C-alpha positions in Angstrom: 139.3 67.1 168.3 141.4 67.5 165.6 141.7 65.9 162.2 144.1 65.7 159.2 144.3 66.7 155.3 147.4 67.3 153.2 148.6 70.4 151.6 151.2 70.0 149.2 152.1 66.8 150.5 152.5 67.9 154.1 149.7 66.9 156.9 147.7 69.6 158.0 145.6 69.4 161.7 142.3 71.1 161.8 139.5 71.5 163.9 135.7 71.0 163.2 134.4 74.4 161.4 137.8 75.2 160.2 138.6 76.2 156.6 141.4 75.0 154.4 143.0 78.5 154.8 142.3 78.9 158.7 144.0 75.4 159.3 146.9 76.1 156.8 147.6 79.5 158.5 147.4 77.8 162.1 150.3 75.5 160.7 152.5 78.4 159.4 151.6 77.2 156.1 151.1 80.4 153.4 148.4 80.6 150.7 148.1 83.6 148.8 145.3 85.4 149.2 144.1 89.3 149.1 140.3 89.7 150.1 140.8 87.4 153.1 141.2 88.9 156.6 140.9 86.4 159.7 138.3 88.8 161.8 136.0 89.2 158.7 133.8 86.5 157.0 135.4 84.8 154.0 133.8 85.5 150.9 136.4 84.3 148.2 136.3 87.5 145.7 139.6 88.0 144.4 140.2 84.0 143.8 143.9 84.5 144.7 143.6 81.6 147.1 142.2 78.9 144.7 143.5 75.7 145.5 143.0 72.1 143.9 141.1 69.5 146.4 141.2 65.9 145.1 141.7 67.7 141.6 139.1 70.3 141.7 139.6 74.0 142.3 137.9 76.1 145.1 138.7 78.6 147.1 140.5 78.0 150.5 139.3 80.6 152.6 135.5 79.4 151.8 135.9 75.8 151.8 135.7 73.8 155.3 138.5 71.4 155.9 137.7 67.3 155.6 139.7 64.6 157.0 141.7 62.7 154.3 141.4 65.9 151.8 144.6 66.0 149.2 145.1 69.9 148.7 147.4 71.4 146.0 148.2 75.3 146.2 152.0 75.5 145.6 152.2 74.1 142.2 153.4 75.9 139.1 150.3 75.2 137.6 148.1 77.2 140.2 150.6 79.8 140.8 150.5 80.8 137.0 146.7 81.2 137.5 147.4 83.8 140.4 150.3 85.6 138.4 147.7 86.4 135.8 145.3 87.4 138.3 147.9 89.8 139.8 148.9 91.2 136.6 145.2 91.9 135.6 144.6 93.9 138.9 147.9 95.7 138.0 146.7 96.7 134.5 143.3 97.3 135.5 144.1 100.3 137.8 146.7 103.0 138.2 149.4 101.3 140.6 152.6 103.3 140.8 154.5 101.6 143.2 158.0 103.6 143.1 155.7 106.7 144.3 153.0 105.0 146.1 152.7 106.2 150.2 152.0 102.3 150.6 154.6 100.8 148.9 156.4 98.4 151.3 153.0 97.8 153.2 150.9 97.1 150.1 149.5 93.4 150.0 149.2 93.3 146.2 152.8 94.8 146.0 153.9 92.0 148.6 152.1 89.0 146.8 153.4 90.0 143.2 156.8 89.9 144.8 156.0 86.2 146.2 154.8 84.7 143.3 157.6 86.0 141.1 155.7 88.8 139.0 158.3 91.6 138.1 156.4 93.4 135.2 153.1 93.2 133.4 152.3 91.1 130.5 149.1 92.9 129.4 148.2 96.0 128.1 147.7 99.0 130.8 143.8 100.2 130.9 144.9 103.6 132.1 141.4 104.3 133.8 140.3 107.7 134.7 139.6 107.5 138.4 138.8 109.9 140.6 140.2 110.7 144.2 138.3 112.3 147.0 139.8 114.6 149.9 136.9 115.6 151.3 137.3 114.1 154.6 139.1 115.9 157.5 141.1 112.9 158.4 140.9 110.1 155.3 141.6 110.6 152.0 140.5 108.2 149.0 142.5 107.0 146.0 140.3 104.7 143.7 143.1 104.6 141.2 144.4 101.8 143.4 141.3 99.8 144.0 141.3 96.1 143.5 137.5 95.7 144.4 138.4 92.9 147.4 135.3 94.4 149.0 136.8 94.5 152.7 136.0 98.0 153.2 132.4 97.4 152.2 132.2 94.1 154.5 133.9 96.1 157.5 132.1 99.0 157.2 128.7 97.3 156.9 129.6 94.0 159.5 131.5 95.6 161.9 131.3 99.3 161.9 127.2 99.1 161.2 127.7 102.4 158.8 127.6 101.1 155.1 129.8 104.1 154.2 130.8 101.9 151.2 129.5 99.7 148.2 130.4 98.3 145.0 128.4 99.4 141.6 128.5 98.1 138.1 129.4 94.8 136.8 132.3 93.4 134.8 135.2 96.1 133.8 132.8 98.5 135.0 132.2 97.6 138.5 134.2 100.3 141.1 133.7 101.2 144.6 131.6 104.2 145.5 130.7 106.1 148.7 127.2 106.0 149.8 126.5 109.2 150.5 123.8 111.6 148.2 127.2 113.4 147.0 129.2 110.4 146.5 131.9 112.4 148.9 133.3 110.5 152.0 132.7 113.7 154.3 129.1 113.2 153.9 129.1 110.0 155.6 129.7 109.5 159.5 132.9 107.4 158.6 135.8 107.8 161.2 139.4 107.3 161.1 138.9 104.7 163.9 136.5 102.6 161.8 137.5 99.2 161.0 136.8 100.0 157.3 139.5 102.7 157.5 142.2 99.9 158.6 141.4 96.7 156.3 142.5 98.0 152.5 145.0 96.0 151.4 146.4 98.3 149.1 146.6 102.2 148.8 142.9 103.4 148.5 141.9 104.4 152.2 144.6 106.6 153.5 144.8 108.3 157.0 145.7 111.9 156.3 149.2 113.4 157.4 150.9 110.2 157.7 152.1 109.4 154.3 156.0 108.4 154.5 155.9 108.4 158.5 157.8 105.2 158.0 160.5 105.4 155.3 160.5 103.0 152.6 162.9 100.0 153.1 161.5 99.9 156.9 158.2 99.0 155.9 156.5 95.6 157.3 156.8 93.9 153.6 160.4 95.3 153.0 162.0 93.4 156.4 160.2 90.1 155.6 158.1 88.5 152.7 154.5 88.5 152.8 154.5 84.3 153.5 156.5 85.0 156.9 154.1 88.0 157.8 150.6 87.2 159.9 147.7 88.7 158.4 147.2 92.2 159.9 145.1 95.6 159.3 146.4 98.4 157.6 146.8 100.2 160.3 149.1 97.9 162.3 151.3 97.3 159.0 
């Protein structure tokens, strides 16, 4: 049995237990997001999917739909907040889109285009971050990490390995590898693991595949992110 709520004036049907994000996705309505994947439990860390429900803000990926809700998403006020979040993600890391091997397959880049963000308005932090090429099949470039924690969740809940973790607080938060050496080679991670497939940016990369698909022919080169169903990085 389904019921309905309104999203930006459109009637959205939902079934009991569905979140606003799930119901909107099923209805073909895009709500910007970075840390949400349908196959993983939503945790609302990126806040990009924030909407207003009866005038109050909440994450649409964690909020259960209820009959009669009045939800706002695609408004200038909310999109302005989303652009500010995107700005901060770009300047807090080292994102060099023109030379990045996942340009055209990157959700951060594609979401920025969707929101009309073309250049940063904050000063770049230019943090010193390392790369890890120790694993025979996987390359880690921490410069691009946006702390979405999808790899942490996938490794723990799907792979059962706990390869990744988050350490520190606030601006000092960072992604870490859970091995004594801190190197990926000293874990049991495999290139077939779910954790190797979920990164929305270009942190976790399969070796020997860079630029296999030319820029201009990639997922978000062909269609805007609002028209592309959520897929793991492996499938983009």
